[in-house]
C-alpha positions as a Markdown table, in Angstrom:
| # | Residue | x | y | z |
|---|---|---|---|---|
| 1 | Met | -10.7 | -17.8 | -15.0 |
| 2 | Phe | -12.2 | -16.9 | -11.6 |
| 3 | Ala | -11.2 | -18.9 | -8.6 |
| 4 | Val | -14.1 | -21.1 | -7.3 |
| 5 | His | -14.6 | -21.6 | -3.6 |
| 6 | Ser | -17.3 | -23.2 | -1.5 |
| 7 | Phe | -17.9 | -20.0 | 0.5 |
| 8 | Asp | -19.3 | -17.1 | -1.5 |
| 9 | Pro | -20.6 | -14.3 | 0.6 |
| 10 | Tyr | -22.0 | -11.3 | -1.3 |
| 11 | Leu | -22.2 | -7.6 | -0.7 |
| 12 | Leu | -24.9 | -5.6 | -2.4 |
| 13 | Ile | -23.7 | -2.0 | -3.0 |
| 14 | Pro | -26.2 | 0.6 | -4.2 |
| 15 | Ala | -24.3 | 2.4 | -6.9 |
| 16 | Gly | -26.5 | 4.7 | -9.1 |
| 17 | Thr | -23.7 | 6.2 | -11.2 |
| 18 | Gly | -20.5 | 5.0 | -12.7 |
| 19 | Glu | -18.5 | 7.5 | -10.5 |
| 20 | Glu | -20.2 | 6.1 | -7.4 |
| 21 | Ala | -19.4 | 2.6 | -8.5 |
| 22 | Glu | -15.8 | 3.6 | -9.1 |
| 23 | Ser | -15.5 | 5.1 | -5.6 |
| 24 | Thr | -16.9 | 1.9 | -4.1 |
| 25 | Ile | -14.6 | -0.3 | -6.1 |
| 26 | Arg | -11.6 | 1.8 | -5.2 |
| 27 | Phe | -12.4 | 1.4 | -1.6 |
| 28 | Phe | -12.5 | -2.3 | -1.7 |
| 29 | Arg | -9.5 | -2.5 | -3.9 |
| 30 | Arg | -7.4 | -0.3 | -1.5 |
| 31 | His | -8.8 | -1.8 | 1.6 |
| 32 | Gln | -7.7 | -5.3 | 0.5 |
| 33 | Pro | -4.4 | -4.5 | -1.2 |
| 34 | Gln | -2.9 | -7.9 | -0.9 |
| 35 | Ala | -5.8 | -9.5 | -2.8 |
| 36 | Thr | -5.2 | -7.7 | -6.0 |
| 37 | Asn | -3.9 | -10.8 | -7.8 |
| 38 | Phe | -7.3 | -12.2 | -8.5 |
| 39 | Pro | -8.7 | -11.6 | -12.0 |
| 40 | Cys | -11.8 | -9.5 | -12.4 |
| 41 | Ser | -13.8 | -8.7 | -15.5 |
| 42 | Tyr | -14.3 | -5.1 | -14.5 |
| 43 | Gln | -12.1 | -2.9 | -16.8 |
| 44 | Lys | -9.8 | -5.9 | -17.2 |
| 45 | Asp | -8.2 | -5.1 | -13.8 |
| 46 | Phe | -7.5 | -7.2 | -10.7 |
| 47 | Leu | -9.7 | -7.2 | -7.6 |
| 48 | Pro | -10.2 | -9.3 | -4.5 |
| 49 | Phe | -13.8 | -9.2 | -5.3 |
| 50 | Arg | -15.8 | -10.3 | -8.4 |
| 51 | Ile | -18.1 | -7.6 | -9.5 |
| 52 | Arg | -21.5 | -8.5 | -11.0 |
| 53 | Asn | -24.3 | -6.5 | -12.1 |
| 54 | Val | -27.7 | -7.3 | -10.5 |
| 55 | Gln | -29.6 | -7.3 | -13.8 |
| 56 | Gly | -26.6 | -8.5 | -15.8 |
| 57 | Gln | -26.4 | -5.3 | -17.7 |
| 58 | Pro | -23.4 | -3.1 | -16.3 |
| 59 | Ser | -24.6 | -0.1 | -18.3 |
| 60 | Asp | -27.8 | 0.6 | -16.5 |
| 61 | Ser | -27.6 | -1.2 | -13.2 |
| 62 | Lys | -28.5 | 0.5 | -9.9 |
| 63 | Ala | -26.4 | -1.9 | -7.8 |
| 64 | Leu | -23.3 | -4.0 | -7.9 |
| 65 | Phe | -22.5 | -7.4 | -6.5 |
| 66 | Leu | -19.2 | -7.7 | -4.9 |
| 67 | Gln | -18.4 | -11.5 | -4.4 |
| 68 | Thr | -15.3 | -12.5 | -2.6 |
| 69 | Ile | -13.3 | -15.0 | -4.4 |
| 70 | Cys | -10.7 | -15.5 | -1.7 |
| 71 | Pro | -11.8 | -17.6 | 1.3 |
| 72 | Ala | -9.2 | -15.9 | 3.6 |
| 73 | Ile | -11.1 | -12.6 | 3.6 |
| 74 | Asn | -13.3 | -11.9 | 6.6 |
| 75 | Ile | -16.3 | -10.3 | 4.8 |
| 76 | Leu | -17.9 | -9.1 | 8.0 |
| 77 | Ser | -14.8 | -7.0 | 8.8 |
| 78 | Val | -14.8 | -5.5 | 5.4 |
| 79 | Tyr | -18.5 | -4.8 | 5.7 |
| 80 | Asn | -18.2 | -3.1 | 9.0 |
| 81 | Ala | -15.4 | -0.9 | 7.7 |
| 82 | Tyr | -17.3 | -0.1 | 4.6 |
| 83 | Glu | -20.4 | 0.8 | 6.5 |
| 84 | Arg | -18.5 | 3.4 | 8.4 |
| 85 | Met | -17.3 | 4.9 | 5.1 |
| 86 | Ile | -20.7 | 5.4 | 3.5 |
| 87 | Thr | -21.2 | 8.8 | 1.9 |
| 88 | Arg | -24.4 | 10.6 | 1.0 |
| 89 | Asn | -24.5 | 8.8 | -2.4 |
| 90 | Leu | -24.0 | 5.3 | -1.0 |
| 91 | Thr | -26.8 | 5.4 | 1.6 |
| 92 | Ser | -27.1 | 1.7 | 2.5 |
| 93 | Val | -25.3 | -1.6 | 2.4 |
| 94 | Ile | -27.1 | -4.9 | 2.5 |
| 95 | Leu | -25.1 | -7.9 | 3.6 |
| 96 | Phe | -26.4 | -11.4 | 2.8 |
| 97 | Phe | -25.0 | -14.8 | 2.1 |
| 98 | Leu | -25.6 | -17.5 | -0.5 |
| 99 | Gln | -24.5 | -20.1 | 2.0 |
| 100 | Ala | -24.8 | -20.2 | 5.8 |
| 101 | Leu | -21.1 | -20.4 | 6.3 |
| 102 | Phe | -18.6 | -17.7 | 5.4 |
| 103 | Cys | -14.9 | -17.5 | 5.1 |
| 104 | Asn | -12.6 | -17.2 | 8.2 |
| 105 | Gly | -9.4 | -15.3 | 8.7 |
| 106 | His | -8.1 | -11.8 | 9.0 |
| 107 | Ser | -9.4 | -8.9 | 6.9 |
| 108 | His | -6.5 | -9.1 | 4.6 |
| 109 | Ala | -6.3 | -11.4 | 1.7 |
| 110 | Gln | -3.8 | -14.2 | 1.2 |
| 111 | Ala | -1.4 | -14.6 | -1.6 |
| 112 | Pro | -2.2 | -16.6 | -4.8 |
| 113 | Ala | -1.4 | -20.3 | -4.5 |
| 114 | Gly | 2.2 | -21.0 | -5.1 |
| 115 | Val | 3.6 | -17.5 | -4.9 |
| 116 | Gln | 7.3 | -17.4 | -3.9 |
| 117 | Ser | 8.7 | -14.2 | -2.5 |
| 118 | Tyr | 12.3 | -13.0 | -2.9 |
| 119 | Leu | 13.7 | -10.4 | -0.5 |
| 120 | Glu | 16.4 | -8.6 | -2.4 |
| 121 | Thr | 19.0 | -5.9 | -2.1 |
| 122 | Ile | 20.4 | -3.9 | -4.9 |
| 123 | Asp | 23.7 | -1.8 | -5.1 |
| 124 | Ile | 22.8 | 1.6 | -6.4 |
| 125 | Arg | 26.1 | 2.2 | -8.2 |
| 126 | Thr | 26.6 | -1.3 | -9.8 |
| 127 | Gly | 23.0 | -2.5 | -10.0 |
| 128 | Lys | 24.0 | -5.9 | -8.6 |
| 129 | Arg | 21.0 | -7.7 | -7.1 |
| 130 | Thr | 21.3 | -10.1 | -4.3 |
| 131 | Val | 18.5 | -12.4 | -3.0 |
| 132 | Val | 19.0 | -12.4 | 0.8 |
| 133 | Tyr | 16.0 | -14.5 | 1.7 |
| 134 | Ser | 13.2 | -16.3 | -0.1 |
| 135 | Thr | 10.1 | -17.9 | 1.3 |
| 136 | Ala | 6.7 | -19.4 | 0.1 |
| 137 | Gly | 3.8 | -17.0 | 0.5 |
| 138 | Leu | 3.5 | -13.3 | 0.3 |
| 139 | Leu | 6.3 | -11.2 | 1.9 |
| 140 | Glu | 6.0 | -7.5 | 1.5 |
| 141 | Ser | 7.5 | -4.1 | 1.9 |
| 142 | Pro | 10.9 | -4.2 | 3.5 |
| 143 | Asn | 12.3 | -1.4 | 5.7 |
| 144 | Trp | 16.1 | -1.2 | 6.4 |
| 145 | Ser | 16.7 | -0.8 | 10.1 |
| 146 | Lys | 18.5 | 2.4 | 11.1 |
| 147 | Asp | 21.5 | 0.4 | 12.4 |
| 148 | Gly | 21.7 | -1.6 | 9.2 |
| 149 | Arg | 21.4 | -4.9 | 10.9 |
| 150 | Tyr | 18.1 | -6.2 | 9.6 |
| 151 | Leu | 15.2 | -5.9 | 7.2 |
| 152 | Leu | 11.7 | -5.5 | 8.5 |
| 153 | Tyr | 8.8 | -6.9 | 6.5 |
| 154 | Asn | 5.2 | -8.0 | 6.8 |
| 155 | Lys | 3.7 | -11.4 | 6.1 |
| 156 | Gln | 0.2 | -12.7 | 6.9 |
| 157 | Gly | -0.5 | -9.7 | 9.1 |
| 158 | Arg | 2.6 | -9.9 | 11.2 |
| 159 | Leu | 5.9 | -8.1 | 11.2 |
| 160 | Tyr | 9.2 | -10.0 | 10.9 |
| 161 | Arg | 12.9 | -9.1 | 10.9 |
| 162 | Tyr | 15.5 | -10.7 | 8.6 |
| 163 | Trp | 18.9 | -10.4 | 10.3 |
| 164 | Leu | 21.4 | -9.8 | 7.5 |
| 165 | Ser | 24.5 | -11.2 | 9.3 |
| 166 | Asp | 23.0 | -14.2 | 11.0 |
| 167 | Arg | 20.6 | -14.9 | 8.0 |
| 168 | Ile | 17.7 | -15.8 | 10.3 |
| 169 | Thr | 14.2 | -14.4 | 10.8 |
| 170 | Asp | 12.1 | -13.7 | 13.9 |
| 171 | Glu | 8.8 | -12.2 | 14.6 |
| 172 | Leu | 8.5 | -8.8 | 16.1 |
| 173 | Pro | 6.3 | -9.2 | 19.2 |
| 174 | Phe | 3.4 | -6.8 | 19.7 |
| 175 | Asp | 0.7 | -6.7 | 22.3 |
| 176 | Ser | -2.0 | -6.8 | 19.6 |
| 177 | Ser | -3.7 | -9.2 | 17.4 |
| 178 | Leu | -4.4 | -6.5 | 14.7 |
| 179 | Pro | -3.2 | -7.6 | 11.3 |
| 180 | Ala | -0.5 | -5.3 | 10.0 |
| 181 | Asn | -0.7 | -4.3 | 6.3 |
| 182 | Asn | 2.2 | -3.3 | 4.1 |
| 183 | Asp | 2.7 | 0.3 | 5.2 |
| 184 | His | 5.1 | 0.4 | 8.1 |
| 185 | Gly | 8.6 | 2.0 | 8.9 |
| 186 | Phe | 11.0 | 3.5 | 11.3 |
| 187 | Ser | 11.3 | 6.8 | 13.1 |
| 188 | Pro | 14.3 | 8.8 | 12.2 |
| 189 | Asp | 16.3 | 7.6 | 15.3 |
| 190 | Gly | 15.2 | 4.0 | 14.8 |
| 191 | Ser | 13.6 | 3.7 | 18.2 |
| 192 | Gln | 10.0 | 3.6 | 17.0 |
| 193 | Leu | 7.8 | 2.1 | 14.3 |
| 194 | Ala | 4.8 | 3.4 | 12.6 |
| 195 | Ile | 2.4 | 0.6 | 11.7 |
| 196 | Ser | -0.7 | 0.6 | 9.5 |
| 197 | Ala | -3.0 | -2.1 | 10.9 |
| 198 | Gly | -6.6 | -3.0 | 11.6 |
| 199 | Asp | -9.2 | -5.7 | 11.4 |
| 200 | Gly | -11.4 | -4.5 | 8.7 |
| 201 | Ser | -10.1 | -0.9 | 8.4 |
| 202 | Ser | -6.6 | 0.5 | 8.6 |
| 203 | His | -5.4 | 2.9 | 11.3 |
| 204 | Ile | -1.9 | 4.1 | 12.1 |
| 205 | Tyr | -0.2 | 3.1 | 15.3 |
| 206 | Thr | 3.2 | 3.7 | 16.8 |
| 207 | Ala | 5.2 | 1.3 | 18.9 |
| 208 | Ser | 8.7 | 0.6 | 20.1 |
| 209 | Ala | 10.9 | -0.8 | 17.5 |
| 210 | Glu | 11.4 | -3.8 | 19.8 |
| 211 | Gly | 7.7 | -4.6 | 20.0 |
| 212 | Gly | 5.2 | -4.1 | 22.7 |
| 213 | Pro | 2.0 | -2.2 | 22.9 |
| 214 | Leu | 0.6 | -0.2 | 20.1 |
| 215 | Arg | -0.6 | 3.4 | 20.4 |
| 216 | Gln | -3.2 | 4.5 | 18.0 |
| 217 | Leu | -2.7 | 7.9 | 16.3 |
| 218 | Thr | -5.4 | 8.3 | 13.6 |
| 219 | Gly | -9.0 | 8.7 | 14.5 |
| 220 | Gln | -10.4 | 8.2 | 11.0 |
| 221 | Ser | -9.8 | 5.4 | 8.6 |
| 222 | Pro | -8.6 | 4.1 | 6.3 |
| 223 | Ser | -5.2 | 5.6 | 7.0 |
| 224 | Tyr | -1.9 | 4.2 | 5.6 |
| 225 | Trp | 1.5 | 5.5 | 6.8 |
| 226 | His | 4.3 | 6.3 | 4.4 |
| 227 | Gly | 6.7 | 8.9 | 5.9 |
| 228 | Trp | 8.2 | 10.3 | 9.2 |
| 229 | Ser | 9.6 | 13.8 | 9.2 |
| 230 | Pro | 13.4 | 14.1 | 10.0 |
| 231 | Asp | 12.8 | 15.9 | 13.2 |
| 232 | Gly | 10.6 | 13.0 | 14.4 |
| 233 | Lys | 7.6 | 15.2 | 15.1 |
| 234 | Thr | 5.2 | 14.4 | 12.2 |
| 235 | Leu | 3.9 | 11.5 | 10.2 |
| 236 | Ala | 2.7 | 11.6 | 6.6 |
| 237 | Phe | 0.1 | 9.2 | 5.4 |
| 238 | Ala | -2.5 | 8.5 | 2.7 |
| 239 | Gly | -6.1 | 8.7 | 3.9 |
| 240 | Gln | -9.4 | 8.2 | 2.4 |
| 241 | Arg | -12.0 | 10.7 | 3.5 |
| 242 | Asn | -15.3 | 11.1 | 1.8 |
| 243 | Gly | -14.3 | 8.8 | -1.0 |
| 244 | Asp | -11.0 | 10.6 | -2.0 |
| 245 | Phe | -7.5 | 9.5 | -1.2 |
| 246 | Asp | -5.3 | 12.5 | -0.2 |
| 247 | Ile | -2.1 | 13.2 | 1.7 |
| 248 | Tyr | -2.4 | 14.0 | 5.4 |
| 249 | Thr | 0.0 | 14.6 | 8.3 |
| 250 | Ile | -0.5 | 14.0 | 12.0 |
| 251 | Pro | 1.7 | 14.7 | 15.0 |
| 252 | Ala | 3.8 | 11.7 | 16.2 |
| 253 | Asp | 2.7 | 12.4 | 19.7 |
| 254 | Gly | -1.0 | 12.4 | 18.6 |
| 255 | Gly | -3.4 | 15.2 | 17.7 |
| 256 | Pro | -5.6 | 16.4 | 14.7 |
| 257 | Glu | -4.7 | 15.3 | 11.2 |
| 258 | Lys | -4.0 | 18.0 | 8.6 |
| 259 | Arg | -5.0 | 17.6 | 4.9 |
| 260 | Leu | -2.3 | 18.6 | 2.5 |
| 261 | Thr | -3.7 | 17.7 | -1.0 |
| 262 | Arg | -7.1 | 18.5 | -2.4 |
| 263 | Glu | -6.8 | 17.9 | -6.2 |
| 264 | Lys | -9.0 | 15.6 | -8.1 |
| 265 | Gly | -7.4 | 12.1 | -8.4 |
| 266 | Leu | -5.6 | 9.8 | -6.0 |
| 267 | Asp | -2.7 | 11.0 | -4.0 |
| 268 | Asp | -0.5 | 8.5 | -2.2 |
| 269 | Gly | 3.0 | 7.4 | -0.9 |
| 270 | Pro | 4.1 | 10.5 | 0.9 |
| 271 | Asp | 7.8 | 10.4 | 2.0 |
| 272 | Tyr | 9.9 | 13.3 | 3.5 |
| 273 | Ser | 13.2 | 14.6 | 2.0 |
| 274 | Pro | 16.0 | 14.2 | 4.5 |
| 275 | Asp | 16.1 | 18.0 | 5.2 |
| 276 | Gly | 12.3 | 18.0 | 5.9 |
| 277 | Gln | 11.6 | 20.7 | 3.3 |
| 278 | Tyr | 9.6 | 18.5 | 0.9 |
| 279 | Ile | 7.2 | 15.7 | 0.8 |
| 280 | Tyr | 7.5 | 13.4 | -2.3 |
| 281 | Phe | 4.4 | 11.6 | -3.4 |
| 282 | Asn | 2.6 | 10.0 | -6.4 |
| 283 | Ser | -0.5 | 11.6 | -7.9 |
| 284 | Tyr | -3.1 | 10.9 | -10.6 |
| 285 | Arg | -4.1 | 14.5 | -10.8 |
| 286 | Thr | -3.0 | 14.8 | -14.4 |
| 287 | Gly | -4.7 | 11.6 | -15.5 |
| 288 | Arg | -1.5 | 9.5 | -15.2 |
| 289 | Met | 0.2 | 8.3 | -12.1 |
| 290 | Gln | 3.4 | 10.4 | -11.8 |
| 291 | Ile | 5.9 | 11.5 | -9.1 |
| 292 | Trp | 5.4 | 14.9 | -7.5 |
| 293 | Arg | 6.7 | 16.8 | -4.6 |
| 294 | Met | 5.4 | 19.7 | -2.5 |
| 295 | Lys | 6.6 | 21.8 | 0.4 |
| 296 | Ala | 6.2 | 20.0 | 3.8 |
| 297 | Asp | 3.1 | 22.3 | 4.4 |
| 298 | Gly | 1.5 | 21.1 | 1.2 |
| 299 | Ser | 2.2 | 24.2 | -0.8 |
| 300 | Asp | 3.9 | 24.6 | -4.2 |
| 301 | Pro | 3.3 | 21.2 | -5.8 |
| 302 | Glu | 5.7 | 20.3 | -8.5 |
| 303 | Gln | 5.6 | 17.4 | -11.0 |
| 304 | Leu | 8.8 | 15.5 | -11.3 |
| 305 | Thr | 8.1 | 12.8 | -13.9 |
| 306 | Asp | 6.0 | 12.8 | -17.1 |
| 307 | Asp | 6.4 | 9.6 | -19.0 |
| 308 | Arg | 4.4 | 6.5 | -20.1 |
| 309 | Tyr | 4.9 | 4.6 | -16.9 |
| 310 | Ala | 2.7 | 4.4 | -13.9 |
| 311 | Asn | 5.0 | 5.7 | -11.2 |
| 312 | Trp | 4.4 | 5.1 | -7.5 |
| 313 | Phe | 6.0 | 5.3 | -4.1 |
| 314 | Pro | 8.9 | 7.7 | -4.3 |
| 315 | His | 11.6 | 7.4 | -1.6 |
| 316 | Pro | 14.4 | 10.0 | -1.2 |
| 317 | Ser | 17.9 | 8.7 | -0.6 |
| 318 | Pro | 19.5 | 9.5 | 2.8 |
| 319 | Asn | 21.6 | 12.2 | 1.2 |
| 320 | Gly | 18.6 | 13.6 | -0.7 |
| 321 | Asn | 20.2 | 13.5 | -4.0 |
| 322 | Gln | 18.2 | 10.6 | -5.6 |
| 323 | Val | 14.6 | 9.4 | -5.4 |
| 324 | Val | 13.8 | 5.7 | -6.0 |
| 325 | Phe | 10.3 | 4.8 | -7.2 |
| 326 | Leu | 8.3 | 1.9 | -8.6 |
| 327 | Ser | 7.3 | 2.0 | -12.2 |
| 328 | Phe | 4.6 | -0.2 | -13.8 |
| 329 | Thr | 5.4 | -0.7 | -17.5 |
| 330 | Glu | 1.7 | -0.3 | -18.3 |
| 331 | Asp | -0.9 | 2.2 | -17.2 |
| 332 | Gln | -2.7 | 1.0 | -14.1 |
| 333 | Gln | -4.9 | 4.1 | -13.7 |
| 334 | Gln | -5.2 | 4.7 | -9.9 |
| 335 | Glu | -4.2 | 1.3 | -8.7 |
| 336 | His | -1.0 | -0.5 | -7.8 |
| 337 | Pro | -1.8 | -4.2 | -8.1 |
| 338 | Phe | 0.2 | -7.2 | -7.3 |
| 339 | Gly | 1.5 | -9.3 | -10.1 |
| 340 | Arg | 2.6 | -6.9 | -12.8 |
| 341 | Asn | 5.7 | -6.1 | -14.8 |
| 342 | Val | 7.5 | -3.4 | -12.9 |
| 343 | Gln | 10.9 | -1.7 | -12.6 |
| 344 | Leu | 12.8 | 0.3 | -10.0 |
| 345 | Arg | 13.9 | 3.6 | -11.4 |
| 346 | Leu | 16.0 | 6.5 | -9.9 |
| 347 | Leu | 15.4 | 10.2 | -10.3 |
| 348 | Asp | 18.4 | 12.4 | -9.9 |
| 349 | Ile | 17.2 | 15.5 | -8.1 |
| 350 | Val | 19.9 | 17.8 | -9.4 |
| 351 | Ser | 19.8 | 16.9 | -13.1 |
| 352 | Gln | 16.1 | 15.9 | -13.0 |
| 353 | Thr | 17.0 | 12.8 | -15.1 |
| 354 | Val | 15.7 | 9.3 | -14.6 |
| 355 | Arg | 17.5 | 6.1 | -15.1 |
| 356 | Asp | 16.5 | 2.4 | -14.8 |
| 357 | Leu | 17.8 | 0.8 | -11.7 |
| 358 | Thr | 16.6 | -2.8 | -12.5 |
| 359 | Pro | 15.3 | -4.5 | -15.6 |
| 360 | Val | 11.6 | -5.4 | -15.7 |
| 361 | Phe | 10.6 | -7.9 | -13.1 |
| 362 | Phe | 7.4 | -9.4 | -11.6 |
| 363 | Gly | 6.2 | -7.4 | -8.7 |
| 364 | Gly | 4.0 | -4.4 | -7.9 |
| 365 | Gln | 2.0 | -4.1 | -4.6 |
| 366 | Gly | 4.4 | -5.1 | -1.8 |
| 367 | Thr | 7.6 | -4.6 | -3.8 |
| 368 | Ile | 8.7 | -1.2 | -2.4 |
| 369 | Asn | 5.7 | 0.5 | -0.7 |
| 370 | Val | 7.7 | 2.1 | 2.1 |
| 371 | Pro | 11.2 | 3.5 | 2.6 |
| 372 | Ser | 13.8 | 0.8 | 2.1 |
| 373 | Trp | 17.2 | 2.6 | 1.6 |
| 374 | Ser | 20.1 | 1.3 | 3.6 |
| 375 | Pro | 21.4 | 3.8 | 6.1 |
| 376 | Asp | 24.5 | 4.6 | 4.1 |
| 377 | Gly | 22.4 | 5.1 | 1.0 |
| 378 | Arg | 24.4 | 2.5 | -1.1 |
| 379 | Arg | 21.7 | -0.2 | -1.4 |
| 380 | Leu | 17.9 | -0.7 | -1.4 |
| 381 | Ala | 15.8 | -3.6 | -0.3 |
| 382 | Phe | 12.7 | -4.7 | -2.3 |
| 383 | Val | 10.7 | -7.8 | -3.0 |
| 384 | Ser | 10.2 | -9.7 | -6.3 |
| 385 | Tyr | 7.8 | -12.6 | -6.9 |
| 386 | Arg | 7.3 | -15.7 | -8.8 |
| 387 | Ile | 4.1 | -17.7 | -9.5 |
| 388 | Pro | 4.4 | -21.2 | -11.1 |
């Protein structure tokens, strides 16, 4: 059943073909990643927006209604971001309201009612899982600090540290009100952070790991950080340009972005090997989401997994011998929604074999979007969820 709220703003999106409609839908789904728990009738998938046909006949409609079903989404912020993303096929956007009032809040959606988040670590050798912290609400994407002392995570647009020895949390202070999303992480020396954030559209920023002012790197959006080269000079990210998500790099000190992938289908989750020679990523170019790697300059792409799972977010171990990734047990096409059955799995680079690191658990978006290995490579941090 759809959630029912008193505030129901609509967006009317001209979409003359199924491909254009899909591009529009992918934008909104990716742009509001934390809202993917809400059910949607479109392709039996999950969206933060209800999609309705103007004439009530999806097969021949020339437009789509996107109706927010979460009152925490700031529809104006989403509209402004989308308006900047219009391509030649999506020539106009009309914003209007069924009611005079509209929902308040940041441009990221909130967790489903009653969700409980469990910040866990797992021993790579034994498979022992330890819940180090749990909280009501949506906690996402832990990074392990380079000194091993704390786990960094995002919640409700802010970044927090969980101190492993003291078992306390504190907010990382930044001179910005921009809501952070779930793509963030440390520089190789641990002195800086890369943060994907934005009110309505995601840009990549860098800042001191202790907080303070943000420095914007990307000029185009949406852009989502995922990896930092071992020499500290380059950031890798997923960016949507002209309707396509591809892998890009950008100098850590600022400069022009460089596109590395051009194949049909979504490419996402780029993370560097410890020696800097490769970038690991997930790609839908074969019609299933699988793990790939390429040279750091984008050349010589190589498929590493080929199985029935939908595989996302590969993260090489500190010694480069293994790659952990998130596997959805059912095909999700080009999406990575919250609230699915998933596993953490390990790819051995030498033997090219894959083993299950965890049993199936409830997770997905937010579980392990970003690098989360402990500095010694013995453990991983991740998030599992429960909904009553």
